PyMOL Python script that loads the backbone (N, CA, C, O; Angstrom):
from pymol import cmd

cmd.read_pdbstr("""\
ATOM      1  N   UNK A   1      76.129  72.581  66.801  1.00  0.00           N
ATOM      2  CA  UNK A   1      75.416  73.439  65.857  1.00  0.00           C
ATOM      3  C   UNK A   1      76.262  74.677  65.554  1.00  0.00           C
ATOM      4  O   UNK A   1      77.066  75.132  66.367  1.00  0.00           O
ATOM      5  N   UNK A   2      76.047  75.188  64.371  1.00  0.00           N
ATOM      6  CA  UNK A   2      76.674  76.423  63.936  1.00  0.00           C
ATOM      7  C   UNK A   2      75.727  77.068  62.931  1.00  0.00           C
ATOM      8  O   UNK A   2      74.597  76.610  62.762  1.00  0.00           O
ATOM      9  N   UNK A   3      76.171  78.110  62.272  1.00  0.00           N
ATOM     10  CA  UNK A   3      75.356  78.727  61.222  1.00  0.00           C
ATOM     11  C   UNK A   3      76.144  78.739  59.920  1.00  0.00           C
ATOM     12  O   UNK A   3      77.373  78.671  59.919  1.00  0.00           O
ATOM     13  N   UNK A   4      75.428  78.825  58.831  1.00  0.00           N
ATOM     14  CA  UNK A   4      76.031  78.819  57.503  1.00  0.00           C
ATOM     15  C   UNK A   4      76.676  80.180  57.219  1.00  0.00           C
ATOM     16  O   UNK A   4      76.052  81.214  57.456  1.00  0.00           O
ATOM     17  N   UNK A   5      77.913  80.194  56.715  1.00  0.00           N
ATOM     18  CA  UNK A   5      78.566  81.470  56.412  1.00  0.00           C
ATOM     19  C   UNK A   5      78.026  82.131  55.140  1.00  0.00           C
ATOM     20  O   UNK A   5      78.231  83.326  54.928  1.00  0.00           O
ATOM     21  N   UNK A   6      77.343  81.363  54.301  1.00  0.00           N
ATOM     22  CA  UNK A   6      76.810  81.914  53.054  1.00  0.00           C
ATOM     23  C   UNK A   6      75.393  82.441  53.281  1.00  0.00           C
ATOM     24  O   UNK A   6      75.094  83.588  52.948  1.00  0.00           O
ATOM     25  N   UNK A   7      74.540  81.621  53.835  1.00  0.00           N
ATOM     26  CA  UNK A   7      73.170  82.031  54.154  1.00  0.00           C
ATOM     27  C   UNK A   7      73.141  82.307  55.656  1.00  0.00           C
ATOM     28  O   UNK A   7      72.672  81.494  56.451  1.00  0.00           O
ATOM     29  N   UNK A   8      73.648  83.457  56.007  1.00  0.00           N
ATOM     30  CA  UNK A   8      73.868  83.823  57.408  1.00  0.00           C
ATOM     31  C   UNK A   8      72.588  83.651  58.216  1.00  0.00           C
ATOM     32  O   UNK A   8      71.514  84.115  57.834  1.00  0.00           O
ATOM     33  N   UNK A   9      72.741  82.967  59.346  1.00  0.00           N
ATOM     34  CA  UNK A   9      71.605  82.742  60.229  1.00  0.00           C
ATOM     35  C   UNK A   9      70.980  81.375  60.064  1.00  0.00           C
ATOM     36  O   UNK A   9      70.274  80.916  60.962  1.00  0.00           O
ATOM     37  N   UNK A  10      71.219  80.696  58.926  1.00  0.00           N
ATOM     38  CA  UNK A  10      70.677  79.351  58.751  1.00  0.00           C
ATOM     39  C   UNK A  10      71.435  78.388  59.651  1.00  0.00           C
ATOM     40  O   UNK A  10      72.661  78.305  59.575  1.00  0.00           O
ATOM     41  N   UNK A  11      70.723  77.660  60.501  1.00  0.00           N
ATOM     42  CA  UNK A  11      71.401  76.722  61.394  1.00  0.00           C
ATOM     43  C   UNK A  11      71.952  75.528  60.630  1.00  0.00           C
ATOM     44  O   UNK A  11      71.364  75.070  59.650  1.00  0.00           O
ATOM     45  N   UNK A  12      73.090  75.036  61.097  1.00  0.00           N
ATOM     46  CA  UNK A  12      73.734  73.878  60.482  1.00  0.00           C
ATOM     47  C   UNK A  12      74.154  72.920  61.586  1.00  0.00           C
ATOM     48  O   UNK A  12      74.833  73.308  62.536  1.00  0.00           O
ATOM     49  N   UNK A  13      73.743  71.665  61.450  1.00  0.00           N
ATOM     50  CA  UNK A  13      74.216  70.612  62.343  1.00  0.00           C
ATOM     51  C   UNK A  13      75.553  70.131  61.776  1.00  0.00           C
ATOM     52  O   UNK A  13      75.607  69.592  60.671  1.00  0.00           O
ATOM     53  N   UNK A  14      76.617  70.325  62.530  1.00  0.00           N
ATOM     54  CA  UNK A  14      77.961  70.015  62.031  1.00  0.00           C
ATOM     55  C   UNK A  14      78.089  68.552  61.611  1.00  0.00           C
ATOM     56  O   UNK A  14      78.683  68.257  60.574  1.00  0.00           O
ATOM     57  N   UNK A  15      77.543  67.641  62.402  1.00  0.00           N
ATOM     58  CA  UNK A  15      77.667  66.219  62.098  1.00  0.00           C
ATOM     59  C   UNK A  15      76.949  65.880  60.792  1.00  0.00           C
ATOM     60  O   UNK A  15      77.496  65.158  59.958  1.00  0.00           O
ATOM     61  N   UNK A  16      75.737  66.390  60.609  1.00  0.00           N
ATOM     62  CA  UNK A  16      75.010  66.146  59.363  1.00  0.00           C
ATOM     63  C   UNK A  16      75.762  66.723  58.171  1.00  0.00           C
ATOM     64  O   UNK A  16      75.857  66.085  57.122  1.00  0.00           O
ATOM     65  N   UNK A  17      76.297  67.930  58.334  1.00  0.00           N
ATOM     66  CA  UNK A  17      77.038  68.567  57.246  1.00  0.00           C
ATOM     67  C   UNK A  17      78.283  67.764  56.898  1.00  0.00           C
ATOM     68  O   UNK A  17      78.608  67.606  55.721  1.00  0.00           O
ATOM     69  N   UNK A  18      78.980  67.257  57.906  1.00  0.00           N
ATOM     70  CA  UNK A  18      80.171  66.432  57.667  1.00  0.00           C
ATOM     71  C   UNK A  18      79.801  65.192  56.855  1.00  0.00           C
ATOM     72  O   UNK A  18      80.483  64.853  55.888  1.00  0.00           O
ATOM     73  N   UNK A  19      78.723  64.516  57.250  1.00  0.00           N
ATOM     74  CA  UNK A  19      78.306  63.288  56.578  1.00  0.00           C
ATOM     75  C   UNK A  19      77.919  63.541  55.123  1.00  0.00           C
ATOM     76  O   UNK A  19      78.089  62.667  54.273  1.00  0.00           O
ATOM     77  N   UNK A  20      77.406  64.720  54.841  1.00  0.00           N
ATOM     78  CA  UNK A  20      76.954  65.065  53.489  1.00  0.00           C
ATOM     79  C   UNK A  20      78.016  65.791  52.673  1.00  0.00           C
ATOM     80  O   UNK A  20      77.789  66.113  51.507  1.00  0.00           O
ATOM     81  N   UNK A  21      79.173  66.052  53.277  1.00  0.00           N
ATOM     82  CA  UNK A  21      80.241  66.757  52.580  1.00  0.00           C
ATOM     83  C   UNK A  21      79.964  68.245  52.409  1.00  0.00           C
ATOM     84  O   UNK A  21      80.525  68.892  51.525  1.00  0.00           O
ATOM     85  N   UNK A  22      79.096  68.780  53.258  1.00  0.00           N
ATOM     86  CA  UNK A  22      78.725  70.196  53.168  1.00  0.00           C
ATOM     87  C   UNK A  22      79.623  71.041  54.072  1.00  0.00           C
ATOM     88  O   UNK A  22      79.181  71.576  55.088  1.00  0.00           O
ATOM     89  N   UNK A  23      80.876  71.145  53.684  1.00  0.00           N
ATOM     90  CA  UNK A  23      81.816  71.963  54.434  1.00  0.00           C
ATOM     91  C   UNK A  23      82.937  72.387  53.510  1.00  0.00           C
ATOM     92  O   UNK A  23      83.154  71.799  52.451  1.00  0.00           O
ATOM     93  N   UNK A  24      83.635  73.407  53.927  1.00  0.00           N
ATOM     94  CA  UNK A  24      84.821  73.875  53.227  1.00  0.00           C
ATOM     95  C   UNK A  24      85.865  74.212  54.281  1.00  0.00           C
ATOM     96  O   UNK A  24      85.536  74.693  55.365  1.00  0.00           O
ATOM     97  N   UNK A  25      87.130  73.955  53.950  1.00  0.00           N
ATOM     98  CA  UNK A  25      88.232  74.354  54.803  1.00  0.00           C
ATOM     99  C   UNK A  25      88.898  75.552  54.142  1.00  0.00           C
ATOM    100  O   UNK A  25      89.226  75.528  52.955  1.00  0.00           O
ATOM    101  N   UNK A  26      89.088  76.593  54.930  1.00  0.00           N
ATOM    102  CA  UNK A  26      89.697  77.814  54.417  1.00  0.00           C
ATOM    103  C   UNK A  26      90.542  78.448  55.511  1.00  0.00           C
ATOM    104  O   UNK A  26      90.070  78.643  56.631  1.00  0.00           O
ATOM    105  N   UNK A  27      91.771  78.763  55.192  1.00  0.00           N
ATOM    106  CA  UNK A  27      92.664  79.482  56.093  1.00  0.00           C
ATOM    107  C   UNK A  27      92.753  78.813  57.469  1.00  0.00           C
ATOM    108  O   UNK A  27      92.762  79.483  58.501  1.00  0.00           O
ATOM    109  N   UNK A  28      92.818  77.474  57.459  1.00  0.00           N
ATOM    110  CA  UNK A  28      92.983  76.729  58.703  1.00  0.00           C
ATOM    111  C   UNK A  28      91.716  76.534  59.515  1.00  0.00           C
ATOM    112  O   UNK A  28      91.778  76.027  60.636  1.00  0.00           O
ATOM    113  N   UNK A  29      90.579  76.922  58.981  1.00  0.00           N
ATOM    114  CA  UNK A  29      89.299  76.783  59.681  1.00  0.00           C
ATOM    115  C   UNK A  29      88.342  75.954  58.828  1.00  0.00           C
ATOM    116  O   UNK A  29      88.457  75.929  57.602  1.00  0.00           O
ATOM    117  N   UNK A  30      87.415  75.287  59.471  1.00  0.00           N
ATOM    118  CA  UNK A  30      86.367  74.556  58.757  1.00  0.00           C
ATOM    119  C   UNK A  30      85.064  75.344  58.864  1.00  0.00           C
ATOM    120  O   UNK A  30      84.696  75.844  59.927  1.00  0.00           O
ATOM    121  N   UNK A  31      84.388  75.435  57.734  1.00  0.00           N
ATOM    122  CA  UNK A  31      83.098  76.128  57.656  1.00  0.00           C
ATOM    123  C   UNK A  31      82.061  75.129  57.164  1.00  0.00           C
ATOM    124  O   UNK A  31      82.248  74.483  56.133  1.00  0.00           O
ATOM    125  N   UNK A  32      80.972  75.009  57.903  1.00  0.00           N
ATOM    126  CA  UNK A  32      79.913  74.075  57.563  1.00  0.00           C
ATOM    127  C   UNK A  32      78.807  74.824  56.836  1.00  0.00           C
ATOM    128  O   UNK A  32      78.471  75.956  57.185  1.00  0.00           O
ATOM    129  N   UNK A  33      78.246  74.172  55.817  1.00  0.00           N
ATOM    130  CA  UNK A  33      77.266  74.805  54.928  1.00  0.00           C
ATOM    131  C   UNK A  33      75.894  74.176  55.100  1.00  0.00           C
ATOM    132  O   UNK A  33      75.777  73.003  55.454  1.00  0.00           O
ATOM    133  N   UNK A  34      74.850  74.970  54.844  1.00  0.00           N
ATOM    134  CA  UNK A  34      73.493  74.491  55.062  1.00  0.00           C
ATOM    135  C   UNK A  34      72.945  73.676  53.892  1.00  0.00           C
ATOM    136  O   UNK A  34      72.010  72.896  54.073  1.00  0.00           O
ATOM    137  N   UNK A  35      73.513  73.846  52.695  1.00  0.00           N
ATOM    138  CA  UNK A  35      72.984  73.128  51.531  1.00  0.00           C
ATOM    139  C   UNK A  35      74.055  73.021  50.445  1.00  0.00           C
ATOM    140  O   UNK A  35      75.043  73.756  50.481  1.00  0.00           O
ATOM    141  N   UNK A  36      73.873  72.120  49.484  1.00  0.00           N
ATOM    142  CA  UNK A  36      74.875  71.952  48.424  1.00  0.00           C
ATOM    143  C   UNK A  36      75.113  73.221  47.609  1.00  0.00           C
ATOM    144  O   UNK A  36      76.225  73.427  47.123  1.00  0.00           O
ATOM    145  N   UNK A  37      74.119  74.062  47.449  1.00  0.00           N
ATOM    146  CA  UNK A  37      74.274  75.283  46.668  1.00  0.00           C
ATOM    147  C   UNK A  37      75.225  76.288  47.289  1.00  0.00           C
ATOM    148  O   UNK A  37      75.753  77.159  46.598  1.00  0.00           O
ATOM    149  N   UNK A  38      75.445  76.173  48.585  1.00  0.00           N
ATOM    150  CA  UNK A  38      76.340  77.118  49.255  1.00  0.00           C
ATOM    151  C   UNK A  38      77.813  76.828  48.981  1.00  0.00           C
ATOM    152  O   UNK A  38      78.652  77.715  49.139  1.00  0.00           O
ATOM    153  N   UNK A  39      78.140  75.607  48.575  1.00  0.00           N
ATOM    154  CA  UNK A  39      79.533  75.252  48.303  1.00  0.00           C
ATOM    155  C   UNK A  39      80.156  76.115  47.219  1.00  0.00           C
ATOM    156  O   UNK A  39      81.167  76.770  47.472  1.00  0.00           O
ATOM    157  N   UNK A  40      79.578  76.139  46.005  1.00  0.00           N
ATOM    158  CA  UNK A  40      80.156  76.970  44.950  1.00  0.00           C
ATOM    159  C   UNK A  40      80.157  78.463  45.293  1.00  0.00           C
ATOM    160  O   UNK A  40      81.058  79.197  44.889  1.00  0.00           O
ATOM    161  N   UNK A  41      79.158  78.897  46.028  1.00  0.00           N
ATOM    162  CA  UNK A  41      79.106  80.305  46.428  1.00  0.00           C
ATOM    163  C   UNK A  41      80.265  80.606  47.376  1.00  0.00           C
ATOM    164  O   UNK A  41      80.962  81.606  47.205  1.00  0.00           O
ATOM    165  N   UNK A  42      80.473  79.751  48.371  1.00  0.00           N
ATOM    166  CA  UNK A  42      81.603  79.932  49.289  1.00  0.00           C
ATOM    167  C   UNK A  42      82.916  79.916  48.518  1.00  0.00           C
ATOM    168  O   UNK A  42      83.798  80.736  48.772  1.00  0.00           O
ATOM    169  N   UNK A  43      83.047  78.982  47.575  1.00  0.00           N
ATOM    170  CA  UNK A  43      84.281  78.854  46.796  1.00  0.00           C
ATOM    171  C   UNK A  43      84.573  80.099  45.956  1.00  0.00           C
ATOM    172  O   UNK A  43      85.731  80.397  45.663  1.00  0.00           O
ATOM    173  N   UNK A  44      83.526  80.821  45.571  1.00  0.00           N
ATOM    174  CA  UNK A  44      83.716  81.988  44.713  1.00  0.00           C
ATOM    175  C   UNK A  44      84.425  83.134  45.433  1.00  0.00           C
ATOM    176  O   UNK A  44      85.087  83.948  44.789  1.00  0.00           O
ATOM    177  N   UNK A  45      84.295  83.208  46.760  1.00  0.00           N
ATOM    178  CA  UNK A  45      84.936  84.272  47.535  1.00  0.00           C
ATOM    179  C   UNK A  45      85.044  83.838  48.999  1.00  0.00           C
ATOM    180  O   UNK A  45      84.360  84.390  49.862  1.00  0.00           O
ATOM    181  N   UNK A  46      85.898  82.854  49.278  1.00  0.00           N
ATOM    182  CA  UNK A  46      85.944  82.311  50.639  1.00  0.00           C
ATOM    183  C   UNK A  46      86.265  83.342  51.715  1.00  0.00           C
ATOM    184  O   UNK A  46      85.733  83.252  52.821  1.00  0.00           O
ATOM    185  N   UNK A  47      87.114  84.312  51.422  1.00  0.00           N
ATOM    186  CA  UNK A  47      87.450  85.320  52.441  1.00  0.00           C
ATOM    187  C   UNK A  47      86.214  86.116  52.847  1.00  0.00           C
ATOM    188  O   UNK A  47      86.022  86.423  54.023  1.00  0.00           O
ATOM    189  N   UNK A  48      85.382  86.444  51.870  1.00  0.00           N
ATOM    190  CA  UNK A  48      84.151  87.197  52.164  1.00  0.00           C
ATOM    191  C   UNK A  48      83.229  86.416  53.073  1.00  0.00           C
ATOM    192  O   UNK A  48      82.719  86.951  54.057  1.00  0.00           O
ATOM    193  N   UNK A  49      83.011  85.140  52.747  1.00  0.00           N
ATOM    194  CA  UNK A  49      82.073  84.342  53.530  1.00  0.00           C
ATOM    195  C   UNK A  49      82.650  83.923  54.867  1.00  0.00           C
ATOM    196  O   UNK A  49      81.910  83.808  55.844  1.00  0.00           O
ATOM    197  N   UNK A  50      83.959  83.691  54.936  1.00  0.00           N
ATOM    198  CA  UNK A  50      84.598  83.373  56.213  1.00  0.00           C
ATOM    199  C   UNK A  50      84.454  84.542  57.186  1.00  0.00           C
ATOM    200  O   UNK A  50      84.306  84.340  58.391  1.00  0.00           O
ATOM    201  N   UNK A  51      84.497  85.762  56.655  1.00  0.00           N
ATOM    202  CA  UNK A  51      84.356  86.954  57.498  1.00  0.00           C
ATOM    203  C   UNK A  51      82.981  87.024  58.152  1.00  0.00           C
ATOM    204  O   UNK A  51      82.826  87.655  59.197  1.00  0.00           O
ATOM    205  N   UNK A  52      81.987  86.386  57.553  1.00  0.00           N
ATOM    206  CA  UNK A  52      80.636  86.373  58.134  1.00  0.00           C
ATOM    207  C   UNK A  52      80.610  85.628  59.463  1.00  0.00           C
ATOM    208  O   UNK A  52      79.695  85.815  60.264  1.00  0.00           O
ATOM    209  N   UNK A  53      81.597  84.796  59.694  1.00  0.00           N
ATOM    210  CA  UNK A  53      81.631  83.984  60.916  1.00  0.00           C
ATOM    211  C   UNK A  53      82.517  84.595  61.985  1.00  0.00           C
ATOM    212  O   UNK A  53      82.639  84.039  63.077  1.00  0.00           O
ATOM    213  N   UNK A  54      83.132  85.715  61.695  1.00  0.00           N
ATOM    214  CA  UNK A  54      84.054  86.334  62.664  1.00  0.00           C
ATOM    215  C   UNK A  54      83.300  87.029  63.772  1.00  0.00           C
ATOM    216  O   UNK A  54      83.915  87.601  64.672  1.00  0.00           O
TER     217      UNK A  54
END
""", "prot")
cmd.dss("prot")
cmd.show_as("cartoon", "prot")
cmd.util.cbc("prot")
cmd.orient("prot")
């Protein structure tokens, strides 16, 4: 389990997200997303959302 970098605090099951393609790779790290709508949001400013997971 992890949390979504876009909707901070939303739990994400990594395996489910992988199967659904709900992830992004940025700067050598993988970020799992809680829903399809978070993909374009993450893509709009990946550095900002990646920082939410630091």
